[in-house]
C-alpha positions as CSV (number, residue, x, y, z in Angstrom):
1,M,25.3,-27.5,-3.8
2,D,25.1,-30.9,-2.1
3,L,25.1,-31.2,1.7
4,F,24.9,-34.2,4.0
5,D,26.5,-36.6,1.6
6,G,24.1,-35.9,-1.2
7,G,20.9,-36.0,1.0
8,F,20.2,-32.4,0.5
9,G,20.6,-30.2,-2.5
10,A,19.9,-26.5,-3.1
11,T,19.9,-24.2,-6.1
12,G,19.0,-20.6,-6.6
13,A,18.5,-18.0,-9.3
14,L,17.9,-14.3,-9.7
15,C,16.3,-12.7,-12.6
16,R,15.1,-9.3,-13.9
17,L,12.8,-8.9,-16.9
18,E,12.2,-5.4,-18.4
19,K,9.6,-4.7,-21.0
20,T,9.1,-1.4,-22.8
21,N,6.1,-0.5,-25.0
22,A,3.8,-2.6,-22.9
23,G,0.2,-2.4,-23.6
24,T,-1.7,0.1,-21.5
25,T,-5.2,1.7,-21.6
26,N,-5.5,4.7,-23.8
27,P,-6.4,7.7,-21.5
28,A,-8.3,9.4,-24.3
29,D,-10.3,6.3,-25.1
30,P,-10.5,3.5,-22.4
31,T,-11.8,1.0,-24.8
32,R,-8.5,1.0,-26.7
33,N,-4.9,0.1,-25.8
34,I,-1.7,1.8,-26.7
35,L,1.9,0.7,-26.5
36,A,3.4,3.2,-24.1
37,G,3.9,1.4,-20.8
38,E,6.9,-0.1,-19.0
39,Q,7.0,-3.2,-16.9
40,R,9.8,-4.7,-14.7
41,T,9.6,-8.0,-12.9
42,D,12.2,-9.1,-10.4
43,G,12.4,-12.8,-9.3
44,F,14.2,-15.0,-6.9
């Protein structure tokens, strides 16, 4: 979008990232990781 005869411009974006099988600490052995977590990131 251009405003004021090209003297000002603006853009925008929305995003959502979802990840399954994210690495998380193993509750039975905290020194190891397992693939069981979920993560979601929302951005603007």
